[in-house]
C-alpha positions in Angstrom: 200.3 -49.1 207.0 202.4 -49.7 210.2 204.5 -52.5 211.6 202.6 -54.0 214.5 205.4 -56.2 215.7 208.6 -57.6 214.5 210.0 -60.8 216.0 213.2 -62.7 215.3 213.1 -66.3 216.5 215.5 -69.1 216.6 215.4 -72.6 218.1 213.3 -74.0 215.2 216.3 -75.3 213.3 216.6 -72.1 211.2 216.2 -68.4 212.2 212.9 -66.9 211.2 211.8 -63.3 210.9 208.1 -62.4 211.5 206.6 -59.0 210.6 203.0 -58.0 211.3 201.7 -55.2 209.1 198.4 -53.5 210.1 196.2 -51.5 207.8 192.6 -50.5 208.7 192.0 -53.2 211.2 193.5 -56.0 209.0 196.8 -57.5 209.9 199.1 -59.3 207.5 201.8 -61.6 208.8 205.0 -61.9 206.7 207.3 -64.8 207.5 210.8 -65.3 206.1 213.3 -67.9 207.1 216.9 -68.7 206.1 217.5 -71.9 204.2 218.4 -73.3 200.9 216.5 -75.2 198.3 217.7 -78.5 199.9 216.9 -77.4 203.5 213.3 -78.3 204.4 211.2 -75.6 206.1 210.6 -76.0 209.8 207.6 -78.3 210.3 206.6 -77.3 213.8 205.5 -73.7 212.8 203.9 -74.5 209.4 206.2 -72.2 207.5 206.1 -71.8 203.8 202.4 -71.8 203.0 199.6 -69.4 203.1 196.4 -69.4 205.2 193.9 -67.0 206.6 194.0 -66.1 210.3 191.2 -64.8 212.5 191.9 -62.8 215.6 189.8 -63.9 218.6 189.3 -62.3 222.0 189.5 -65.5 224.0 191.0 -68.7 222.6 189.3 -71.1 225.1 185.9 -69.5 224.7 186.2 -69.6 220.9 187.3 -73.3 220.9 184.4 -74.2 223.2 181.9 -72.4 220.9 183.3 -73.9 217.7 183.1 -77.4 219.3 179.3 -76.9 219.8 179.1 -76.3 216.0 181.1 -79.4 215.2 184.4 -77.7 214.5 187.4 -79.1 216.3 190.8 -77.5 216.9 193.2 -79.5 214.7 196.5 -77.9 216.0 197.3 -76.1 219.2 196.6 -74.0 221.0 200.2 -73.1 221.3 200.7 -70.4 223.9 203.6 -68.0 223.6 204.5 -64.8 225.6 202.5 -62.5 223.3 199.9 -64.8 221.7 198.0 -68.0 221.7 197.6 -69.8 218.3 195.5 -72.7 217.1 194.1 -74.0 213.8 190.8 -75.3 212.6 190.0 -76.8 209.1 187.3 -75.6 206.7 185.0 -78.2 205.0 187.6 -78.5 202.2 190.5 -79.2 204.6 192.1 -75.8 204.4 193.6 -74.6 207.7 192.4 -71.4 209.3 194.5 -69.9 212.1 192.9 -68.6 215.2 195.1 -66.1 217.2 194.6 -64.4 220.5 197.0 -61.5 221.2 198.2 -60.8 224.7 199.2 -57.2 224.2 
């Protein structure tokens, strides 16, 4: 297992630390943020809950294809320096992240 990337970000109200671990083609994202039990988690980055993420080669092409199947993007895409991120929902309402890396 190796660390794919480590990012420290601020500007969200609290500092967050993101670590991406890669093992056999699967990447796990670990997120930690500073705060106390009375401090709410930042809302803009959806911290504090778990979801599955799928890596896509082209965010726009993926969004266009999913739309033909009746699946809409419910959040994003949000484009950052190293990635583009969006979310869809499964039939039960659970969010699934789509991520395109710009490496």
